[in-house]
Short mmCIF file of the C-alpha atoms (twelve columns), coordinates in Angstrom:
data_MODEL
# 
_entry.id   MODEL 
# 
loop_
_atom_site.group_PDB 
_atom_site.id 
_atom_site.type_symbol 
_atom_site.label_atom_id 
_atom_site.label_alt_id 
_atom_site.label_comp_id 
_atom_site.label_asym_id 
_atom_site.label_seq_id 
_atom_site.Cartn_x 
_atom_site.Cartn_y 
_atom_site.Cartn_z 
_atom_site.pdbx_PDB_model_num 
ATOM 1   C CA . UNK A 1   82.184 41.901 44.439  1 
ATOM 2   C CA . UNK A 2   85.699 40.224 45.926  1 
ATOM 3   C CA . UNK A 3   84.885 41.945 48.845  1 
ATOM 4   C CA . UNK A 4   81.360 41.133 49.118  1 
ATOM 5   C CA . UNK A 5   82.760 37.823 49.181  1 
ATOM 6   C CA . UNK A 6   85.264 38.139 51.444  1 
ATOM 7   C CA . UNK A 7   83.530 39.978 54.019  1 
ATOM 8   C CA . UNK A 8   80.640 37.065 54.338  1 
ATOM 9   C CA . UNK A 9   83.474 34.634 54.864  1 
ATOM 10  C CA . UNK A 10  84.922 36.673 57.480  1 
ATOM 11  C CA . UNK A 11  81.016 37.113 58.673  1 
ATOM 12  C CA . UNK A 12  81.198 33.406 58.995  1 
ATOM 13  C CA . UNK A 13  84.323 32.831 60.705  1 
ATOM 14  C CA . UNK A 14  82.577 35.197 63.180  1 
ATOM 15  C CA . UNK A 15  79.226 33.182 63.755  1 
ATOM 16  C CA . UNK A 16  80.817 30.672 65.882  1 
ATOM 17  C CA . UNK A 17  82.364 32.743 68.127  1 
ATOM 18  C CA . UNK A 18  79.373 34.911 68.271  1 
ATOM 19  C CA . UNK A 19  76.791 32.423 69.071  1 
ATOM 20  C CA . UNK A 20  79.445 31.214 71.990  1 
ATOM 21  C CA . UNK A 21  79.779 34.469 73.988  1 
ATOM 22  C CA . UNK A 22  76.065 34.472 73.767  1 
ATOM 23  C CA . UNK A 23  74.977 31.231 75.037  1 
ATOM 24  C CA . UNK A 24  77.875 31.949 77.615  1 
ATOM 25  C CA . UNK A 25  75.548 35.016 78.807  1 
ATOM 26  C CA . UNK A 26  72.283 32.597 78.288  1 
ATOM 27  C CA . UNK A 27  73.818 29.965 79.766  1 
ATOM 28  C CA . UNK A 28  77.164 31.332 82.537  1 
ATOM 29  C CA . UNK A 29  79.009 29.113 84.514  1 
ATOM 30  C CA . UNK A 30  78.110 28.703 87.905  1 
ATOM 31  C CA . UNK A 31  80.448 29.622 90.640  1 
ATOM 32  C CA . UNK A 32  82.724 28.040 92.732  1 
ATOM 33  C CA . UNK A 33  81.302 27.243 96.225  1 
ATOM 34  C CA . UNK A 34  83.005 28.318 99.246  1 
ATOM 35  C CA . UNK A 35  83.574 24.904 101.303 1 
ATOM 36  C CA . UNK A 36  83.691 23.961 105.113 1 
ATOM 37  C CA . UNK A 37  84.069 20.721 106.767 1 
ATOM 38  C CA . UNK A 38  82.532 18.697 108.707 1 
ATOM 39  C CA . UNK A 39  85.165 16.616 111.215 1 
ATOM 40  C CA . UNK A 40  83.377 14.880 113.976 1 
ATOM 41  C CA . UNK A 41  82.803 10.938 114.637 1 
ATOM 42  C CA . UNK A 42  79.844 9.326  112.742 1 
ATOM 43  C CA . UNK A 43  80.338 5.617  113.570 1 
ATOM 44  C CA . UNK A 44  80.843 3.228  115.962 1 
ATOM 45  C CA . UNK A 45  80.496 4.239  119.893 1 
ATOM 46  C CA . UNK A 46  78.472 8.054  120.087 1 
ATOM 47  C CA . UNK A 47  78.365 8.248  116.419 1 
ATOM 48  C CA . UNK A 48  73.747 8.469  116.685 1 
ATOM 49  C CA . UNK A 49  75.242 11.858 118.007 1 
ATOM 50  C CA . UNK A 50  77.244 12.515 114.997 1 
ATOM 51  C CA . UNK A 51  74.434 12.294 113.246 1 
ATOM 52  C CA . UNK A 52  72.509 14.438 114.487 1 
ATOM 53  C CA . UNK A 53  74.960 17.348 114.016 1 
ATOM 54  C CA . UNK A 54  75.285 16.799 110.185 1 
ATOM 55  C CA . UNK A 55  71.457 16.666 109.678 1 
ATOM 56  C CA . UNK A 56  71.570 20.188 111.725 1 
ATOM 57  C CA . UNK A 57  74.870 21.215 109.579 1 
ATOM 58  C CA . UNK A 58  73.360 19.994 106.562 1 
ATOM 59  C CA . UNK A 59  69.736 22.295 107.001 1 
ATOM 60  C CA . UNK A 60  71.711 25.541 107.751 1 
ATOM 61  C CA . UNK A 61  73.459 25.098 104.223 1 
ATOM 62  C CA . UNK A 62  70.375 23.876 102.056 1 
ATOM 63  C CA . UNK A 63  68.931 26.888 103.647 1 
ATOM 64  C CA . UNK A 64  72.023 29.466 103.313 1 
ATOM 65  C CA . UNK A 65  71.273 28.395 99.414  1 
ATOM 66  C CA . UNK A 66  68.528 28.166 98.889  1 
ATOM 67  C CA . UNK A 67  68.504 31.862 99.495  1 
ATOM 68  C CA . UNK A 68  71.408 32.623 97.134  1 
ATOM 69  C CA . UNK A 69  74.532 31.247 99.213  1 
ATOM 70  C CA . UNK A 70  77.282 33.473 99.373  1 
ATOM 71  C CA . UNK A 71  77.312 36.631 97.242  1 
ATOM 72  C CA . UNK A 72  75.867 34.032 94.656  1 
ATOM 73  C CA . UNK A 73  78.526 31.889 95.571  1 
ATOM 74  C CA . UNK A 74  76.760 28.387 96.823  1 
ATOM 75  C CA . UNK A 75  78.337 26.996 100.291 1 
ATOM 76  C CA . UNK A 76  79.391 23.714 100.212 1 
ATOM 77  C CA . UNK A 77  79.745 20.610 103.056 1 
ATOM 78  C CA . UNK A 78  82.073 17.783 102.942 1 
ATOM 79  C CA . UNK A 79  81.460 15.496 105.792 1 
ATOM 80  C CA . UNK A 80  84.147 13.389 107.442 1 
ATOM 81  C CA . UNK A 81  83.661 10.577 110.240 1 
ATOM 82  C CA . UNK A 82  86.673 11.157 112.351 1 
ATOM 83  C CA . UNK A 83  86.067 7.351  113.747 1 
ATOM 84  C CA . UNK A 84  86.966 8.978  117.588 1 
ATOM 85  C CA . UNK A 85  90.330 7.640  117.152 1 
ATOM 86  C CA . UNK A 86  93.930 9.573  116.639 1 
ATOM 87  C CA . UNK A 87  94.241 8.427  113.030 1 
ATOM 88  C CA . UNK A 88  91.009 8.800  112.128 1 
ATOM 89  C CA . UNK A 89  90.779 12.394 113.193 1 
ATOM 90  C CA . UNK A 90  94.089 13.088 111.385 1 
ATOM 91  C CA . UNK A 91  93.246 11.587 108.298 1 
ATOM 92  C CA . UNK A 92  89.148 13.089 108.257 1 
ATOM 93  C CA . UNK A 93  91.075 16.402 109.009 1 
ATOM 94  C CA . UNK A 94  93.798 16.511 106.823 1 
ATOM 95  C CA . UNK A 95  91.483 15.780 103.756 1 
ATOM 96  C CA . UNK A 96  89.703 18.430 104.781 1 
ATOM 97  C CA . UNK A 97  92.747 20.653 104.229 1 
ATOM 98  C CA . UNK A 98  93.547 19.458 100.757 1 
ATOM 99  C CA . UNK A 99  90.479 20.287 99.521  1 
ATOM 100 C CA . UNK A 100 90.953 24.091 100.985 1 
ATOM 101 C CA . UNK A 101 88.210 24.194 103.440 1 
ATOM 102 C CA . UNK A 102 87.980 27.743 104.393 1 
ATOM 103 C CA . UNK A 103 86.558 26.749 108.190 1 
ATOM 104 C CA . UNK A 104 86.283 23.112 110.074 1 
ATOM 105 C CA . UNK A 105 83.887 21.834 112.195 1 
ATOM 106 C CA . UNK A 106 85.094 19.588 114.440 1 
ATOM 107 C CA . UNK A 107 84.770 17.671 116.688 1 
ATOM 108 C CA . UNK A 108 81.906 15.909 118.612 1 
ATOM 109 C CA . UNK A 109 84.450 15.102 121.503 1 
ATOM 110 C CA . UNK A 110 86.527 17.343 123.444 1 
ATOM 111 C CA . UNK A 111 90.127 15.521 123.649 1 
ATOM 112 C CA . UNK A 112 89.460 15.206 119.337 1 
ATOM 113 C CA . UNK A 113 89.290 18.801 119.133 1 
ATOM 114 C CA . UNK A 114 92.455 19.225 121.519 1 
ATOM 115 C CA . UNK A 115 93.961 16.836 119.170 1 
ATOM 116 C CA . UNK A 116 93.053 18.515 115.744 1 
ATOM 117 C CA . UNK A 117 93.228 22.280 116.735 1 
ATOM 118 C CA . UNK A 118 97.471 22.268 115.832 1 
ATOM 119 C CA . UNK A 119 96.641 20.892 112.501 1 
ATOM 120 C CA . UNK A 120 94.500 22.797 111.710 1 
ATOM 121 C CA . UNK A 121 95.366 26.229 112.529 1 
ATOM 122 C CA . UNK A 122 98.720 26.234 112.099 1 
ATOM 123 C CA . UNK A 123 96.886 25.429 108.216 1 
ATOM 124 C CA . UNK A 124 95.697 28.688 108.544 1 
ATOM 125 C CA . UNK A 125 92.250 27.518 108.583 1 
ATOM 126 C CA . UNK A 126 89.808 28.322 111.238 1 
ATOM 127 C CA . UNK A 127 88.611 25.689 112.932 1 
ATOM 128 C CA . UNK A 128 85.193 26.433 114.944 1 
ATOM 129 C CA . UNK A 129 82.745 24.157 117.593 1 
ATOM 130 C CA . UNK A 130 79.802 23.972 119.815 1 
ATOM 131 C CA . UNK A 131 80.844 20.970 121.088 1 
ATOM 132 C CA . UNK A 132 83.985 21.468 123.652 1 
ATOM 133 C CA . UNK A 133 84.218 23.441 126.268 1 
ATOM 134 C CA . UNK A 134 87.827 22.518 127.762 1 
ATOM 135 C CA . UNK A 135 89.488 25.786 129.296 1 
ATOM 136 C CA . UNK A 136 93.597 25.311 127.804 1 
ATOM 137 C CA . UNK A 137 91.853 26.435 124.218 1 
ATOM 138 C CA . UNK A 138 90.033 29.503 125.527 1 
ATOM 139 C CA . UNK A 139 91.707 33.409 125.848 1 
ATOM 140 C CA . UNK A 140 93.804 32.446 122.493 1 
ATOM 141 C CA . UNK A 141 94.117 34.960 119.672 1 
ATOM 142 C CA . UNK A 142 94.195 32.197 117.301 1 
ATOM 143 C CA . UNK A 143 91.987 30.651 114.279 1 
ATOM 144 C CA . UNK A 144 89.888 28.533 117.206 1 
ATOM 145 C CA . UNK A 145 86.067 29.432 117.572 1 
ATOM 146 C CA . UNK A 146 83.453 28.260 119.962 1 
ATOM 147 C CA . UNK A 147 79.519 28.846 120.564 1 
ATOM 148 C CA . UNK A 148 80.028 26.495 123.498 1 
ATOM 149 C CA . UNK A 149 80.748 27.931 126.764 1 
ATOM 150 C CA . UNK A 150 83.229 26.282 128.674 1 
ATOM 151 C CA . UNK A 151 84.511 24.598 131.349 1 
ATOM 152 C CA . UNK A 152 85.192 27.423 133.590 1 
ATOM 153 C CA . UNK A 153 81.590 28.542 133.315 1 
ATOM 154 C CA . UNK A 154 80.369 24.741 133.507 1 
ATOM 155 C CA . UNK A 155 82.299 24.831 137.086 1 
ATOM 156 C CA . UNK A 156 80.733 27.530 138.065 1 
ATOM 157 C CA . UNK A 157 76.840 27.227 137.250 1 
ATOM 158 C CA . UNK A 158 77.652 23.210 138.350 1 
ATOM 159 C CA . UNK A 159 78.897 24.604 142.069 1 
ATOM 160 C CA . UNK A 160 75.891 27.067 142.095 1 
ATOM 161 C CA . UNK A 161 73.622 24.311 141.428 1 
ATOM 162 C CA . UNK A 162 74.970 21.396 144.393 1 
ATOM 163 C CA . UNK A 163 74.779 24.316 147.364 1 
ATOM 164 C CA . UNK A 164 71.339 25.282 145.933 1 
ATOM 165 C CA . UNK A 165 70.243 22.111 146.758 1 
ATOM 166 C CA . UNK A 166 72.348 22.088 150.239 1 
ATOM 167 C CA . UNK A 167 74.401 18.633 148.788 1 
ATOM 168 C CA . UNK A 168 77.492 18.997 150.216 1 
ATOM 169 C CA . UNK A 169 79.316 15.546 148.821 1 
ATOM 170 C CA . UNK A 170 79.331 13.985 144.967 1 
ATOM 171 C CA . UNK A 171 80.589 11.460 143.259 1 
ATOM 172 C CA . UNK A 172 82.348 11.780 139.949 1 
ATOM 173 C CA . UNK A 173 82.053 9.124  137.265 1 
ATOM 174 C CA . UNK A 174 84.845 10.730 134.499 1 
ATOM 175 C CA . UNK A 175 84.492 8.804  131.062 1 
ATOM 176 C CA . UNK A 176 88.304 9.207  130.542 1 
ATOM 177 C CA . UNK A 177 87.763 8.790  126.444 1 
ATOM 178 C CA . UNK A 178 86.810 12.311 126.379 1 
ATOM 179 C CA . UNK A 179 89.157 13.296 129.256 1 
ATOM 180 C CA . UNK A 180 90.335 17.325 128.084 1 
ATOM 181 C CA . UNK A 181 86.637 17.883 129.247 1 
ATOM 182 C CA . UNK A 182 86.328 16.138 132.105 1 
ATOM 183 C CA . UNK A 183 88.893 16.478 133.596 1 
ATOM 184 C CA . UNK A 184 88.441 20.131 133.114 1 
ATOM 185 C CA . UNK A 185 84.915 20.336 134.301 1 
ATOM 186 C CA . UNK A 186 86.003 18.880 137.601 1 
ATOM 187 C CA . UNK A 187 89.273 21.011 137.849 1 
ATOM 188 C CA . UNK A 188 86.251 23.970 137.734 1 
ATOM 189 C CA . UNK A 189 83.921 22.583 140.396 1 
ATOM 190 C CA . UNK A 190 86.197 22.000 142.601 1 
ATOM 191 C CA . UNK A 191 88.007 25.638 142.859 1 
ATOM 192 C CA . UNK A 192 84.122 26.752 143.377 1 
ATOM 193 C CA . UNK A 193 82.766 24.096 145.474 1 
ATOM 194 C CA . UNK A 194 83.313 23.442 149.350 1 
ATOM 195 C CA . UNK A 195 81.732 20.019 149.561 1 
ATOM 196 C CA . UNK A 196 83.944 16.794 149.353 1 
ATOM 197 C CA . UNK A 197 84.342 15.111 146.153 1 
ATOM 198 C CA . UNK A 198 84.939 12.057 144.752 1 
ATOM 199 C CA . UNK A 199 86.218 10.142 141.323 1 
ATOM 200 C CA . UNK A 200 86.165 6.953  139.780 1 
ATOM 201 C CA . UNK A 201 86.778 6.658  136.540 1 
ATOM 202 C CA . UNK A 202 86.255 4.577  133.348 1 
ATOM 203 C CA . UNK A 203 87.212 4.472  129.341 1 
ATOM 204 C CA . UNK A 204 84.261 3.280  127.871 1 
ATOM 205 C CA . UNK A 205 85.580 3.700  124.535 1 
ATOM 206 C CA . UNK A 206 88.234 0.946  125.083 1 
ATOM 207 C CA . UNK A 207 85.772 -2.053 127.222 1 
ATOM 208 C CA . UNK A 208 82.622 -0.324 126.947 1 
ATOM 209 C CA . UNK A 209 81.256 -3.972 126.414 1 
ATOM 210 C CA . UNK A 210 82.879 -5.204 129.235 1 
ATOM 211 C CA . UNK A 211 82.339 -2.769 131.925 1 
ATOM 212 C CA . UNK A 212 81.717 -4.447 135.632 1 
ATOM 213 C CA . UNK A 213 78.403 -2.124 136.134 1 
ATOM 214 C CA . UNK A 214 77.556 -3.497 139.651 1 
ATOM 215 C CA . UNK A 215 81.396 -2.841 140.688 1 
ATOM 216 C CA . UNK A 216 81.944 0.178  138.980 1 
ATOM 217 C CA . UNK A 217 77.986 1.932  140.647 1 
ATOM 218 C CA . UNK A 218 79.618 0.513  144.051 1 
ATOM 219 C CA . UNK A 219 82.017 2.742  143.850 1 
ATOM 220 C CA . UNK A 220 80.511 5.136  143.086 1 
ATOM 221 C CA . UNK A 221 78.841 4.931  145.860 1 
ATOM 222 C CA . UNK A 222 81.350 3.803  148.289 1 
ATOM 223 C CA . UNK A 223 81.654 6.894  150.054 1 
ATOM 224 C CA . UNK A 224 78.132 7.652  150.965 1 
ATOM 225 C CA . UNK A 225 78.175 10.427 148.574 1 
ATOM 226 C CA . UNK A 226 74.604 12.711 148.432 1 
ATOM 227 C CA . UNK A 227 74.614 13.027 144.941 1 
ATOM 228 C CA . UNK A 228 76.788 11.366 142.191 1 
ATOM 229 C CA . UNK A 229 77.323 13.416 138.644 1 
ATOM 230 C CA . UNK A 230 78.095 11.835 135.340 1 
ATOM 231 C CA . UNK A 231 80.177 13.184 133.120 1 
ATOM 232 C CA . UNK A 232 79.772 10.241 130.173 1 
ATOM 233 C CA . UNK A 233 77.643 10.678 127.456 1 
ATOM 234 C CA . UNK A 234 73.694 10.056 127.023 1 
ATOM 235 C CA . UNK A 235 73.845 5.711  126.681 1 
ATOM 236 C CA . UNK A 236 76.362 5.892  129.529 1 
ATOM 237 C CA . UNK A 237 74.381 8.209  131.313 1 
ATOM 238 C CA . UNK A 238 71.489 6.648  131.007 1 
ATOM 239 C CA . UNK A 239 72.834 2.908  131.593 1 
ATOM 240 C CA . UNK A 240 74.530 4.449  134.862 1 
ATOM 241 C CA . UNK A 241 71.501 5.909  136.602 1 
ATOM 242 C CA . UNK A 242 69.895 2.668  135.978 1 
ATOM 243 C CA . UNK A 243 73.071 1.239  137.770 1 
ATOM 244 C CA . UNK A 244 72.614 2.744  140.777 1 
ATOM 245 C CA . UNK A 245 68.917 2.948  140.978 1 
ATOM 246 C CA . UNK A 246 69.015 -1.105 141.347 1 
ATOM 247 C CA . UNK A 247 71.490 -0.680 144.271 1 
ATOM 248 C CA . UNK A 248 68.326 1.665  146.051 1 
ATOM 249 C CA . UNK A 249 71.291 4.847  145.308 1 
ATOM 250 C CA . UNK A 250 68.085 7.237  145.881 1 
ATOM 251 C CA . UNK A 251 70.041 11.004 145.886 1 
ATOM 252 C CA . UNK A 252 70.293 13.422 142.907 1 
ATOM 253 C CA . UNK A 253 71.622 12.581 139.478 1 
ATOM 254 C CA . UNK A 254 73.709 15.326 137.098 1 
ATOM 255 C CA . UNK A 255 74.966 15.009 134.137 1 
ATOM 256 C CA . UNK A 256 76.634 17.404 131.581 1 
ATOM 257 C CA . UNK A 257 75.346 18.990 128.502 1 
ATOM 258 C CA . UNK A 258 76.859 15.879 127.190 1 
ATOM 259 C CA . UNK A 259 74.172 13.766 127.870 1 
ATOM 260 C CA . UNK A 260 72.082 15.881 126.494 1 
ATOM 261 C CA . UNK A 261 70.259 13.508 124.446 1 
ATOM 262 C CA . UNK A 262 67.163 11.781 122.764 1 
ATOM 263 C CA . UNK A 263 69.312 8.364  123.769 1 
ATOM 264 C CA . UNK A 264 69.058 9.564  127.486 1 
ATOM 265 C CA . UNK A 265 65.505 9.150  127.725 1 
ATOM 266 C CA . UNK A 266 64.952 6.483  125.699 1 
ATOM 267 C CA . UNK A 267 67.133 4.196  127.065 1 
ATOM 268 C CA . UNK A 268 67.173 5.880  131.524 1 
ATOM 269 C CA . UNK A 269 63.494 5.429  131.221 1 
ATOM 270 C CA . UNK A 270 62.362 5.918  135.136 1 
ATOM 271 C CA . UNK A 271 65.728 6.304  135.895 1 
ATOM 272 C CA . UNK A 272 66.491 9.439  135.125 1 
ATOM 273 C CA . UNK A 273 64.470 11.189 136.295 1 
ATOM 274 C CA . UNK A 274 64.465 13.957 138.364 1 
ATOM 275 C CA . UNK A 275 68.194 14.881 137.309 1 
ATOM 276 C CA . UNK A 276 69.520 17.198 136.371 1 
ATOM 277 C CA . UNK A 277 72.491 19.573 134.314 1 
ATOM 278 C CA . UNK A 278 73.888 23.021 133.274 1 
ATOM 279 C CA . UNK A 279 73.442 23.602 129.672 1 
ATOM 280 C CA . UNK A 280 73.347 26.475 127.280 1 
ATOM 281 C CA . UNK A 281 70.687 24.872 125.115 1 
ATOM 282 C CA . UNK A 282 66.983 25.875 126.307 1 
ATOM 283 C CA . UNK A 283 64.902 22.370 125.729 1 
ATOM 284 C CA . UNK A 284 61.796 25.227 125.758 1 
ATOM 285 C CA . UNK A 285 62.935 27.238 122.759 1 
ATOM 286 C CA . UNK A 286 60.264 29.010 121.892 1 
ATOM 287 C CA . UNK A 287 61.410 31.156 119.144 1 
ATOM 288 C CA . UNK A 288 59.585 30.752 116.242 1 
ATOM 289 C CA . UNK A 289 62.790 31.167 113.976 1 
ATOM 290 C CA . UNK A 290 63.820 27.478 116.329 1 
ATOM 291 C CA . UNK A 291 60.412 26.068 115.862 1 
ATOM 292 C CA . UNK A 292 60.138 26.162 112.009 1 
ATOM 293 C CA . UNK A 293 63.729 24.904 112.010 1 
ATOM 294 C CA . UNK A 294 62.787 21.815 114.296 1 
ATOM 295 C CA . UNK A 295 59.611 21.675 111.929 1 
ATOM 296 C CA . UNK A 296 61.768 21.374 108.857 1 
ATOM 297 C CA . UNK A 297 64.362 18.997 110.178 1 
ATOM 298 C CA . UNK A 298 61.537 16.552 111.379 1 
ATOM 299 C CA . UNK A 299 60.166 16.905 107.415 1 
ATOM 300 C CA . UNK A 300 63.606 16.288 106.339 1 
ATOM 301 C CA . UNK A 301 65.291 14.107 108.120 1 
ATOM 302 C CA . UNK A 302 62.463 12.416 109.766 1 
ATOM 303 C CA . UNK A 303 64.316 13.272 113.437 1 
ATOM 304 C CA . UNK A 304 63.134 16.028 116.375 1 
ATOM 305 C CA . UNK A 305 65.421 18.200 117.387 1 
ATOM 306 C CA . UNK A 306 68.477 17.594 119.395 1 
ATOM 307 C CA . UNK A 307 70.176 20.556 121.332 1 
ATOM 308 C CA . UNK A 308 73.499 18.724 119.175 1 
ATOM 309 C CA . UNK A 309 71.747 19.443 115.709 1 
ATOM 310 C CA . UNK A 310 70.709 22.639 117.381 1 
ATOM 311 C CA . UNK A 311 74.751 23.530 117.981 1 
ATOM 312 C CA . UNK A 312 74.829 22.593 114.489 1 
ATOM 313 C CA . UNK A 313 72.600 24.415 112.519 1 
ATOM 314 C CA . UNK A 314 73.692 27.958 114.604 1 
ATOM 315 C CA . UNK A 315 77.347 27.181 114.331 1 
ATOM 316 C CA . UNK A 316 76.460 27.367 109.634 1 
ATOM 317 C CA . UNK A 317 74.270 30.022 109.905 1 
ATOM 318 C CA . UNK A 318 77.134 32.192 112.227 1 
ATOM 319 C CA . UNK A 319 79.704 30.879 109.660 1 
ATOM 320 C CA . UNK A 320 77.386 32.282 106.264 1 
ATOM 321 C CA . UNK A 321 76.521 35.173 107.990 1 
ATOM 322 C CA . UNK A 322 80.945 36.113 108.493 1 
ATOM 323 C CA . UNK A 323 81.532 35.162 105.820 1 
ATOM 324 C CA . UNK A 324 79.041 37.203 103.421 1 
ATOM 325 C CA . UNK A 325 80.670 40.426 105.546 1 
ATOM 326 C CA . UNK A 326 84.130 39.062 104.733 1 
ATOM 327 C CA . UNK A 327 86.051 41.347 102.161 1 
ATOM 328 C CA . UNK A 328 87.276 37.935 101.083 1 
ATOM 329 C CA . UNK A 329 87.145 34.602 100.605 1 
ATOM 330 C CA . UNK A 330 90.129 33.040 103.641 1 
ATOM 331 C CA . UNK A 331 89.895 31.813 107.233 1 
ATOM 332 C CA . UNK A 332 91.844 35.724 108.343 1 
ATOM 333 C CA . UNK A 333 89.101 37.377 106.735 1 
ATOM 334 C CA . UNK A 334 86.449 35.165 107.846 1 
ATOM 335 C CA . UNK A 335 88.035 36.371 111.526 1 
ATOM 336 C CA . UNK A 336 87.720 39.480 111.520 1 
ATOM 337 C CA . UNK A 337 84.445 39.433 110.683 1 
ATOM 338 C CA . UNK A 338 83.099 36.603 113.050 1 
ATOM 339 C CA . UNK A 339 84.943 38.760 115.790 1 
ATOM 340 C CA . UNK A 340 82.817 41.746 114.089 1 
ATOM 341 C CA . UNK A 341 79.490 40.747 114.236 1 
ATOM 342 C CA . UNK A 342 76.450 40.079 116.999 1 
ATOM 343 C CA . UNK A 343 74.477 37.369 115.557 1 
ATOM 344 C CA . UNK A 344 70.756 36.555 116.451 1 
ATOM 345 C CA . UNK A 345 70.813 33.187 116.419 1 
ATOM 346 C CA . UNK A 346 67.948 30.513 116.877 1 
ATOM 347 C CA . UNK A 347 69.086 29.660 120.054 1 
ATOM 348 C CA . UNK A 348 69.498 33.119 121.249 1 
ATOM 349 C CA . UNK A 349 72.118 35.470 120.943 1 
ATOM 350 C CA . UNK A 350 75.594 35.166 120.099 1 
ATOM 351 C CA . UNK A 351 78.419 37.131 120.152 1 
ATOM 352 C CA . UNK A 352 81.754 36.566 120.269 1 
ATOM 353 C CA . UNK A 353 85.286 38.090 122.326 1 
ATOM 354 C CA . UNK A 354 87.942 38.748 121.382 1 
ATOM 355 C CA . UNK A 355 89.547 35.935 121.527 1 
ATOM 356 C CA . UNK A 356 87.062 33.634 120.138 1 
ATOM 357 C CA . UNK A 357 84.624 32.507 123.031 1 
ATOM 358 C CA . UNK A 358 81.130 33.141 124.230 1 
ATOM 359 C CA . UNK A 359 79.723 33.457 127.660 1 
ATOM 360 C CA . UNK A 360 75.858 32.679 126.967 1 
ATOM 361 C CA . UNK A 361 73.326 32.645 129.912 1 
ATOM 362 C CA . UNK A 362 73.316 29.052 131.398 1 
ATOM 363 C CA . UNK A 363 69.972 26.611 132.270 1 
ATOM 364 C CA . UNK A 364 69.503 24.617 134.932 1 
ATOM 365 C CA . UNK A 365 67.794 21.109 132.812 1 
ATOM 366 C CA . UNK A 366 65.739 18.833 134.528 1 
ATOM 367 C CA . UNK A 367 64.505 15.700 133.105 1 
ATOM 368 C CA . UNK A 368 60.342 15.687 133.708 1 
ATOM 369 C CA . UNK A 369 57.601 13.257 132.427 1 
ATOM 370 C CA . UNK A 370 59.988 11.438 130.515 1 
ATOM 371 C CA . UNK A 371 61.640 15.050 128.273 1 
ATOM 372 C CA . UNK A 372 64.034 17.505 128.828 1 
ATOM 373 C CA . UNK A 373 62.466 20.744 130.421 1 
ATOM 374 C CA . UNK A 374 63.799 24.304 131.325 1 
ATOM 375 C CA . UNK A 375 64.395 25.178 135.156 1 
ATOM 376 C CA . UNK A 376 65.571 28.302 134.797 1 
ATOM 377 C CA . UNK A 377 68.803 30.343 134.627 1 
ATOM 378 C CA . UNK A 378 71.393 29.079 137.204 1 
ATOM 379 C CA . UNK A 379 72.436 32.910 138.732 1 
# 
């Protein structure tokens, strides 16, 4: 009898442990998320463009997690506003590094990416962007990747556009708030263009509300250029185009991918009709996956797809693909996987070279009837 009683007490003592094991099996703890950071400008001048980037990235993360995440682990996007200032960049990236993100997507300006590069990559964290074309970051065996073409290719293609149109002189408006990009762009253009280039500089970051547009437009037109190249963001490009047209300049207006945004069309109106630029983002993309993405973006955020949203979505999808093939979840393994992969993205095929750079088709994008159209690949 005593033995039976002792056995009964023993079984009763085991019961809570057994129940907890069974309950744990029925309700497993969620897997720890894999964190990636997004560090971009979401406030002030250029903040609207940052929202497009954020929306594209969030949509990609949502889709990846609905499909099971990365080997059962959810992908978590941590968003930080770099405020487009040196202090903001440091604060945003330091915060993300403290969260142990495996990669940081950033930044929305080339100059900001250049400032962030030494901090992020020195912390054994991958830095990836679709918005930084500066050649000073090309050809390095490091933890920097980009899905956009660099300024060297932009210089070649813009020179080809000018030559094909018989343009022998051009004035360039350079917004020095993104100095690394605009200076590199002009340098690469001059290496490939035999015509006359006149440079006019402005720093909109400091005095956007006090710009003397009449004086600025007059400076651009003083040497009687056959064309004007506007290396400015979309809203500034639109206003500059209006002022130039008001001064009766009827020559070709040229921009960069920096201005390939709905704001250019909305603000510029008739003044930007005929404007053209070189871009790797096809505005008439008819890929089924792209059309699906565009529809879902509009349904989720009530925003039309833009070149910035497209590129953010593509980046996150590429990162997720590489993570699924990584031997371990760390930046070095992610680097190896990224270099080994070939990606069929919503924007077309992507393959990194040994240094994390890409070469992609570059198109002539033209503003026609109030929308962006594809004028064909620039040869």
